[in-house]
N, C-alpha and C positions, 0 to 999 in steps of 0.2 A: 127614355128615347132609345136606349139601346134595346130594350125589348121590342120595340116597335120596327126595328131595322133586323133583328134577327129572325131566322126564319128560312130563308131571307125573304124581307119584301122589298124588292127592288125599287117600287115607286117611293117609298119611305127613305130608302138610301140616296136616291137620286137628289130628293128635296133637301135633307138634311146635309148631304154633302156639298150643295151650293148655297148654304146658309152660312151663318158665322160660328155654327158649331164646331167645325175643325179648328179653327182660330182658338176658341175658348178652350178646348181640348190642349192644344198646343201651349197655351198660356200656363195653363194647370201643370203640364208637363215640364215646362221649362222653369217656371219660378220656383225659387228656393227659399223664400220669405213667405211664412206663413205665421203672422203673430198670433200667440195666445190658443195655438194648437199643437197638440201632442205629435210625436213623431210618426204614431200608429195610424192618428186620424189622417194625416198628411199623405201617408203611404196608401191608405185605403182610397183616398180622393184619386190620387194619381192612377190607381190600379183601375179604378171605375172609367177615368178619361181614356186610359189605354184600351179597355175592352170597349168603349164606344168608337173609337177610330176602327178597331179590328171588326165590329158589327158593319160597318159601311162598305167593309171589302168582302164580307160573307157571300160567297157564290156569286161573287161580282163579275158581269157580263160585260159592263161598258168601261172602256179604257179610261174614258174622260174622269171617273171618279178617282181612281189612284193617281191620275196625274193632279187633279185639283188637289188631292191630300198631299202629294209631293211639294207643291208650291205653298201650301198653308201652314204645313208642319215643318218645323225646324229638324231635320233628319240628324243633324250633327249633335243637338242637344239630346235626342233620344239615345243616340249611341255613346254619349258622354255618359247617361245614366246606366246604360248596359256595362261599361267599364267600372263604374263606382259600385255596381251590384255584385259584380264579381270580386272587387277587391275588398269589399266590407267584411267578407268571410274571414279575412286575415287580420283584422283590427280587432283588437282584444278589448278595446274600452266600449265596443258595442255590445249590448246583451243579446240573448238568441232571438227574441221576440221581434227586435227591431230588425236584425237581420233578416229574419224570415219575412216580414212584411216587405221589407225593401225589395228582396229576392222575387216574391211573388209578383210585384210591380214590374220588376226587370224583366221577368219571363213573359207577361202581357205585352210589353214592348217590344219583345223579341219576336212574339207571335205576329205582331203587328207588321214589323219590318219584314219579316220572313215571307208573309203572306204579299205585302206590296212588290217584294223583290220579283216574285214571280210575274207580276203584271207589269212592273217598271223594273227592267235590268240594271239601270244606273243605280239603285238603291243598293243591290248587292256588291256593286264596284266601291262604292263608298263606305260600307260595313268594311271590306277587307283591307280598305287603305287605312281607316281610322281605329281598328281592333287588332289587338294582337292576335296571332294566330292560336295561342293557347286559350284566349279568351273565346274566340269562336268556337273552336273545338270543345269547349266546356259546355257552352251553351247548346252545341248540337248533340252532345252525349247525355245530357239532362232533359232534353224535349223528345217528344215523339210525334208523329205524323200518321193521320189516318185519311183515306179518300172515301167520300160518300156519294154515291151515285143520287143525282137529285134529278129526275125529269132528262136523263140521258147526259147529264153534265156532271163531271167529276169535280166534286168541291174538296179541296185539301184543308183539313184542319189540323192546326199545330196546338200542342199541349203540354205542359210541364208533367213531366215524370215523377211520380213520389220518390223520396229519398230512399225508401226500401227497395226500389227497383233494381238498384245496384246488386243486390244479393240474390236475383232470380236466375236461376241456374238453367241450362238447356234441358236438363231432365224434366223440371218442372213444367217448361213450356210444353214438352212433347206429351207429358201426362194429361193436362188440359186438353191439348190438340186433339189427342186421340181417344181420351177417356170419356169424353161426352157422348151420351146417348142420343143417336141421332135417328131411332125409330120412328119419332114424331117431334112435332114443333113444340109441343109442351113437355116430353122429356128431355128435349135439347136445352130448353130453356133452364128446367129445374136443375139438372146435372150440371150445367155451366155455373149457374149461381153458386152450387154448393162447392164445385171446384174453385171458384174464385173466392169464397169465405176460406176454404182451407189455405189456399196459397196466400191470402193476406196473414193468416197466422203464422204460416211458416216464415214468411219474409219479416214480419216485425220479430218473430223469435230469433231469427239469424242477427238481426239489428241488434237486440238486447245482448244477445251472446257476445257479439264484435265488441260491444261497448265495454266488455270485462276483460281486462289483460290476461286473467288467469283463464277464465272460459273461453276465450277466443284460442289461446293457445292449446288448450286440451281438445278443442273441437276442430281444430284446422287439419285439413286432409293429410299433410305430410306427416303429422303427429299420430292422426289415427292409423296411416298406412304403416308406420313405423311399430306402433304398439301392435297392430295384429299380425305382423310379420315375428315380432320376438314371441308372441303368444303362441303362435305356431310351432315356433322352431323349439322353445321349450317344451312344449306338449310332445312332440315328436321324439325329442331327446329322452325325456321321462319314460315314454311307452318302449323305447328300443332298450333303455336301462331295465325296465320291468321284465321284459323277455329274459333278459340274463340274470337278473336277482332272484326273481319269484322262481322257487324251485323246491324239490322235496330233499331235505338235508338228512343224511345217515338213514335213508330209507324210511324215514318217519314222517307222517302226515303232518303239514304245519298247523298248529291249532288256530282255532277261531280267534283267541285273542291275540295273537301275533300277527294275524291276517289283517285284523282290523283294529290294532294297537297303535299308540302313537310313535310315528316313526322316529323321532328324535331319540327314543329310548332304545333302537336297534342300530348299532353301528353299521350293520349291514346294509340299512337302508338310508344312512345319512345321506349319500350324495342324490338320492332321488328326493329326499325331504329338501333339501337345500334348494335345488332346480324347482321345486314345487311351491316354496316359499316365494321365489322370484315369479314364477308363473302366478300366483295368488294376486302378487301386488300389481303386476300387470293387468290382470283380470279387473282388479277393483279400480285401478285408473280408468280402463276403457269403460266400465260400467258407469262411473261417475261422469265421464263425459256423455255417454248416451243417456242417463238420465237429464242431464241439463241441456241437450240438444233436442231430444227427439221424444222424450216422454211427454212435456207439455202440448206438443205438436200431435201426439197420438190421442191423448185426454180431449183436447179442445177440438181436434180433428173430428172425433167420434160424436162429440156433443153437437156440432155444426151439421155433421151429416144427418143425423136424426132430427134436429129441430127444423131444417131448412130442407130436407129432403122428401121426396113424395110419401114416405112412411108416415111423417106428420100429419101431411094432407089426408091421408086415407084413414088414418088412426088418430083422431085429434087428443083422445085421451092419454097419449103419450107424453103431450106437453105438460101435463101435471106430475110427471116423473122428475124428482130433482136431478140437477146436471151431473152431480158425483157419481150418482148410478150408471148414467150413460159413460163417463169418465172411467170407471172402474171396468165396465164391460168392454170398452175400446182396449184397455189394456190386456185384459186376459184374452182376448180374441185377436191380439196384435201378434203376427208370426214373429216380428222383430224382438218385440219385447218379452216373448216367451223364450226365444233363443239366447238372448243376452242375460236375461235372469238365470237360465239353467246353466249357462256357461260360468257365470259366478258362483252358483250354488255348488257345482259338482267339483269345481276348484277347491273352494273352501272344504268339502267332505274329504277330498283328496290329501288335503293338508292335515286335517284334524282327525279323519277316521281311517282312511285307507288308498293308498296310492293308486289302488285298481280304478278309483273314479277318474283318475286322469284319461283314461281310455275314452270315456264319454266327453272329456273335454276335446280331445281331438277330433271325435266324430262331429261335436257340433261347428267346430271350426271349419271342417271339411264343407258342411252344408253351408255356411255363411259365405265362405269364399267362392263356391262353385253355384254358377246360376243353374246349370243342368241338373243337380241334384235337388235344388230347390224346386224346379219344375217337375222331379219325381215326387216329392213329398205332396206338391200341389195337386198332382194327378190323382192322389188318394183323397186329399182333403176339400177340393173344390167341388166335387159332386159327392160329399159326405152323405148328404142326406138320402140320395139315390141308392148309395152304396149300402147303408145303414138298413133301409128299407128292404132291398135285395136279400141282405144277408139273414135279416129276421125271417122274410119270407122262406128262405132256404132252410133254416134251423126249424121252422115250423113244420115243413114238408119232411124232414127227418124225424121230427117228433110223432108224425102220422105213420111213418116207417117202424118206428119203434113200437108205436101201439099195434100194429099188424105183427110184428114179429113176436110181441108178449103175448097176444092172443093166440097164435098159430104154431110159431116156430121157436119157442124157447129153448127146445131141446138142441138146437144148432148152435146155441150160444155156450159151447163147451170150450175150455181151455185144452190146448195141445201140448201141455206141459206134463201129462202123466196124472195129474191131480183130479182131472174132470171137473173142474169147478163151473157152477153154471153162472155166467154173466148176465143172465136176464132173469134173475130172482125176484127183481121189482122194476116196476116201470121207470122208475127213475135211473137204475142201473142200467136197463135196457136202453133208453134214452141217450146216455152218456157214452156206452160202448159203440152204440150206431153212429154218433156223430164223431166222436173222436177217432175210432179205429177206421171207420168207414172213410173218412175224409184224409187221414195219415197214409192208408195204404191204397187209396185210390178206387176201392171197391170195399163194400161191407162183405163180400163172399170170401174175401182173401183171409179174413180173421175168423170165419165160421168153421164148424167141423165139416168134413166131408159130405158131398150130398150123394147120396145114392139114386138110383134109377127108379122113379115111381114117385118122387118127390116134386110133380110138376109144379106145385103152387110156389113152393120155395125156391125153384129156378126161375119163375116169373118175378118174384119178390126181388131177387137179386139183379135181375135184367133191368126192372123198372128203378131199381135204386141208382145202378150205373148209369142209366140214359137220363134219368132226370136230375139226380143230385150233381152225379160227377160230371156228366157232358154238358147238360143244358144250363143248371144254375151256376156253377163254378165259370163257365166259359161267359155267361152274361156278365159277372162280376169282373172278371178279367177284360171283358171288351169295353166297359165303363170306364176301367182305369186307363187302357190303351188308348182309347178315343179322346179321352181329357188330355193325355200326355202328348197326343198328336196336335190338339189344339193349342197348347201352350207353345 
């Protein structure tokens, strides 16, 4: 009967609302004695009765139906059930499954009363009189509403929010809102479904972490902020001490074994080593918190993105690949995972091998803490394929210039240090010198021997190298990077 009214079908709603069905539903909802029935079965029956009453009001345009329901249904008993549903959460004798079933029925009743209150204002007054403000507020914060345009009429739908929705953050909402591909209806739906799957994983992971006292403490925003600041301060102090401590003593060059020996064996570096150990502990705690919070999201997020994304639709053979392969690929391509792992690794190297590695620790912290620096890196990596192809093409052009020089202008690749060494005795040597010296000096002609009048071909060679390689190719690469940075 509920399905016959949903849609909605106004004819079926009018007929069933005028029958004895509302009274039967009211009897089910008001009764507390069901012999030989489990608590779960009773809750399911009451939930079905409440859903049937809600179906009578779905898209309702006739005021007579809600008035009929108000007369047939005992609103006071329904409000009592709402109060009992709220209070059952604090009763230890009731198990979780019974609480969940009772709450599900209570939310169905709340949705019915909320919908009827829009049509019959007296119902809202009754609810405010017989329900405590904290109870009303609790139901409001745990329910959501949407409006559906159906034939020019807005239908308001009330639904229960999942428990994990309390962990939904504003940045996650914005990521879904602005991250969906709107180029076509198909892309919009596909990317939205991928975002929803990833969002569910994130919310359930947050709930799982929150249920563990230790994990929730390690992953809290205050604790993470404190650890980040402590790590930055320790890294900054270590690098300042390094500037003072590392020097050439008695005009002797520091040996390799001392530069990369254990710090605890050298009293001069004892302060650096002690602060380095503290920094290492902080970084290990940060990394453990990162692994607990974000690594599962990265792994399962990449699996979801590939399995439910357009790539699997285009290449079905991908679905045969095991999930752990996608998970590993997601980790090694995750900017956050690479940075956090590198932070932990260089810190351990700083304690065990050399404090010089702490300079990299400070570098990674600068990148993590500053969005602008992250955009600088993304400007290079986002269009990495275009940059790689362009750079390879430029290197191949340099190779062609090296062949030209090897065949015609080997005599000009002479050193100016008096030894008159020929740097173009082989094609490999000629290519390396043309590429390295030409790019570093801004012109290959700057590293070659002086040109005398009459070598017109060599002048053309140098001009073309400067125009094609230095002016055009390098500016194309710089232009790709600058345009990408502007987009970010």
